[in-house]
C-alpha positions in Angstrom: 139.8 63.0 139.4 138.7 65.3 136.3 135.2 65.5 137.8 136.4 66.7 141.1 138.8 69.3 139.8 136.0 70.4 137.6 133.4 70.6 140.3 135.9 72.4 142.5 136.3 75.2 139.6 132.6 75.4 139.4 132.1 75.6 143.2 135.0 78.2 143.5 133.5 80.4 141.0 129.9 80.2 142.1 131.1 80.7 145.6 132.4 84.2 144.7 129.0 85.4 144.7 128.4 83.8 148.1 131.4 85.6 149.3 129.8 88.9 148.1 126.7 88.2 150.1 128.7 87.2 153.3 130.7 90.4 153.0 127.3 92.5 153.0 126.4 90.7 156.2 129.8 90.9 157.7 129.9 94.7 157.2 126.7 95.3 159.0 127.4 92.7 161.8 130.9 93.9 162.2 129.7 97.6 162.7 126.7 97.0 164.9 127.0 93.4 166.1 123.4 92.9 164.8 122.1 90.5 162.1 120.2 92.2 159.3 117.6 89.4 158.3 116.2 91.8 155.7 119.6 91.8 153.6 118.5 89.3 151.3 115.0 90.7 150.6 116.5 94.1 150.2 118.8 92.5 147.3 115.9 90.9 145.9 114.0 94.1 145.5 117.0 95.7 143.8 117.0 92.8 141.3 113.4 93.0 140.6 113.7 96.9 140.0 116.6 95.7 137.3 114.0 93.3 136.0 111.3 95.8 135.6 113.5 98.2 133.6 114.5 95.3 131.5 111.1 94.1 130.7 109.3 97.5 130.5 111.9 99.5 128.9 114.1 97.0 127.2 117.2 98.5 128.7 120.6 97.3 128.3 122.9 95.4 130.7 124.5 98.4 132.2 121.3 100.2 132.9 119.8 97.1 134.4 122.8 96.6 136.6 122.6 100.4 137.9 118.9 99.9 138.4 119.4 96.8 140.5 122.2 98.2 142.7 120.2 101.4 143.2 117.1 99.6 144.2 119.2 97.4 146.8 120.7 100.5 148.2 117.3 102.2 148.4 115.9 99.3 150.2 118.7 98.8 152.6 118.5 102.5 153.6 114.7 102.2 154.3 115.6 99.0 156.4 118.5 100.7 158.2 116.1 103.7 159.1 113.1 101.4 160.4 115.1 98.6 162.0 118.4 99.9 163.4 118.3 103.8 163.5 114.9 103.9 165.2 115.6 101.2 167.7 118.0 101.6 170.4 121.6 100.1 170.1 121.1 98.0 173.2 117.9 96.5 171.7 119.4 93.9 169.7 116.6 91.4 169.7 114.1 94.2 168.9 116.2 95.2 165.7 116.6 91.7 164.6 112.8 90.7 165.0 112.0 94.1 163.3 114.1 93.3 160.3 112.5 90.0 160.0 109.1 91.9 159.8 110.4 94.0 157.2 111.8 90.9 155.3 107.9 89.7 155.1 106.9 93.1 154.1 109.5 93.3 151.3 108.5 89.8 150.1 104.9 90.6 150.1 105.5 93.7 148.0 107.3 91.8 145.3 104.8 89.2 145.3 102.0 91.8 144.8 103.8 93.7 142.0 105.2 90.5 140.3 102.8 87.7 140.8 104.4 85.3 138.2 106.7 82.8 139.4 109.6 83.5 137.3 110.9 86.5 135.2 113.7 86.8 132.9 116.9 88.6 133.6 119.4 89.6 130.8 122.5 87.4 130.8 126.2 88.3 131.5 127.4 86.3 128.4 126.8 83.0 126.6 130.6 82.0 126.2 132.7 79.4 127.7 136.5 78.9 128.1 138.1 75.5 127.6 141.6 74.1 128.6 142.1 70.7 128.5 139.3 68.6 130.0 138.1 71.5 132.0 135.7 74.4 131.1 134.5 77.7 132.8 131.1 79.5 132.0 131.6 82.8 130.9 129.0 84.0 133.5 130.8 82.3 136.2 134.1 83.8 135.0 132.7 87.4 134.8 131.0 86.8 138.5 134.4 85.8 139.7 136.3 88.7 138.3 133.7 91.4 139.4 133.7 89.7 143.0 137.7 90.1 142.9 137.8 93.5 142.0 135.2 94.7 144.3 136.9 92.7 147.2 140.0 94.8 146.4 138.5 98.1 146.1 136.6 97.2 149.6 140.1 96.3 151.2 141.4 99.8 149.9 138.4 101.6 151.3 138.5 99.9 154.7 142.5 100.2 155.2 143.4 103.1 153.1 140.9 105.9 153.7 139.6 108.0 156.7 136.1 106.4 156.2 137.5 102.9 156.6 139.5 104.1 159.6 136.3 105.5 161.1 134.2 102.2 160.2 136.9 100.1 161.8 136.7 102.4 165.1 133.0 102.2 165.2 133.3 98.5 165.0 135.7 98.2 167.8 134.4 100.4 170.1 131.5 102.8 169.2 131.5 104.9 172.5 135.1 105.6 172.2 134.7 106.4 168.3 132.1 109.1 169.3 134.1 110.6 172.0 136.9 111.0 169.3 134.6 113.0 167.2 133.3 110.4 164.7 129.7 110.8 163.7 128.6 107.0 164.4 125.2 107.4 163.2 126.7 108.7 159.7 129.3 105.8 159.6 126.6 103.1 160.4 124.2 104.7 157.7 127.1 104.8 155.3 128.0 101.0 156.2 124.4 100.0 155.3 124.6 101.8 152.2 127.7 100.3 151.1 126.8 96.7 152.2 123.5 97.1 150.3 125.5 98.1 147.1 127.7 95.2 147.4 124.5 93.1 147.7 122.9 94.6 144.5 125.9 93.9 142.6 125.9 90.3 143.9 122.4 90.1 143.2 122.7 91.2 139.7 125.6 88.8 138.9 123.7 85.8 140.5 120.4 86.7 138.4 122.5 87.4 135.2 124.1 84.0 135.5 120.7 82.0 136.1 119.2 84.5 133.5 116.0 84.4 135.9 114.7 85.7 139.1 112.0 84.4 141.4 110.3 86.1 144.5 112.3 83.2 146.6 115.5 84.9 145.8 115.3 86.8 149.1 115.1 83.8 151.2 117.9 82.0 149.2 120.3 85.1 149.4 119.7 85.4 153.1 120.4 81.7 153.8 123.6 81.6 151.6 124.8 84.9 152.9 124.3 83.8 156.6 126.0 80.4 156.1 128.8 81.7 154.2 129.6 84.2 156.9 129.0 81.8 159.6 131.6 79.3 158.1 134.2 82.1 157.5 133.7 83.8 160.9 131.1 86.5 161.8 132.7 89.9 161.6 135.7 88.9 159.3 135.9 90.1 155.8 138.6 87.5 154.8 136.3 85.0 156.5 133.4 86.1 154.6 135.2 85.3 151.5 136.8 82.1 152.5 133.3 81.0 153.7 131.6 81.7 150.5 134.2 79.9 148.3 133.9 76.9 150.8 130.3 76.9 150.5 130.2 76.9 146.8 132.7 74.0 146.6 130.8 72.0 149.2 127.6 72.6 147.1 129.4 71.5 143.8 130.8 68.4 145.2 127.6 67.2 147.0 125.5 68.1 143.9 127.8 65.8 141.8 128.3 63.0 144.0 125.2 62.8 146.0 122.5 64.6 143.8 121.0 68.2 143.8 118.6 67.2 146.4 121.2 66.6 148.9 123.1 69.8 148.3 121.5 72.0 151.0 121.4 69.1 153.4 125.3 68.6 153.2 125.8 72.5 153.5 123.5 72.5 156.5 125.4 69.7 158.1 128.8 71.4 157.5 127.4 74.4 159.1 126.3 72.5 162.2 129.7 70.9 162.4 131.4 74.4 162.2 129.0 75.7 165.1 130.0 72.6 167.5 133.5 72.3 166.7 134.7 75.8 165.6 132.1 78.3 166.4 134.3 81.2 165.5 134.4 80.0 161.9 137.6 80.1 159.6 138.9 83.5 160.7 136.5 84.6 163.5 138.0 82.5 166.2 139.5 85.3 168.0 136.0 87.2 168.2 134.4 84.1 169.6 136.9 83.8 172.3 136.7 87.4 173.3 132.8 86.9 173.5 133.3 83.9 175.7 135.5 85.3 178.0 133.4 88.2 178.4 130.5 86.1 179.5 132.5 84.2 181.7 133.5 87.5 183.3 129.8 88.4 183.7 
C-alpha cells in the first residue's frame, strides 16, 4: 500500500507538467479546432535556447527560464504565421500537414546546431521532503506549484478579462465574434503566443527536473500533450489538467508494477480504451456529442 501511495504522489506531481503541455494543445484546439503538431518541437526549440544560454554564458536559472519561454514563444509565432495564418481556416488538413512539416524542420534545425545526444540543463533544486514513509522530490514539488499558479492565472485571464471573453467568443463562434467587432486574427495570434509561453514554462520545468535535454524532446512533448488532452477531453481546460494528472499516475504505477518498458504501452492502451468507450474524454463529452449530432444532421 505504501508503494501504491508513493507512486500515486510521484505520478501526480509529474503529471502536472503533462497538464501544462495539454493546456497548450487545448488552447490552440479550442480556438481554431485544429491540432498543432509543431507544438512540442516549438517547446523543444525554446528549451535548447535556454540550454545554449546556460552552456555558453553560464547564465543563472532565471535567465535560462526567460530564454526558454521566449524561444518557445518565437517558435510558436513562427508556426502560427506559416501553418495557420497563411492557410485558410477551412483547410484543416492542410494546416495540420504543414505543422507536421514544420515539426520536421525544427527538429532538423536543432539536430544541426546541437549534434550531441544529450545536453545539461540547470536543476531546479536538489532537495526532498519526507513525511513518514513518503517523500517528494523538490524539483517535482516546484513543478507542481508552478503549474498550479499558472493554471490559476490562466483561469483568471480566461474568465475575468476582456481578452478571455474574446477568446471564448472566438472559440464558440468565430464568425459571430467577428461580426461583434472582435479582431479574430489578433485573438488567434495571442492564443498561440500564450499557449507557447505555457509550453515554454512546461519545457523549462521538465528539463530542469531531468537536468538534461535531448533532440527527442519535441516528439516526447507532443505525444504526452496529445495523450493528456485526449484523456481529459479535447477543448476542455479542466480536462487537460485532469488528463495530465491521470497520465502521470498511470505511468508511475505501470513503471513500478510492470517495468519501465511497459510504461508507454499501458498509456497507449488506456488512450485506446478512452477513444473507444469515451471519445470525449473526462470533461469533453459534451463537445464530442455536439460533433456527432452535427455529422448526423449533415
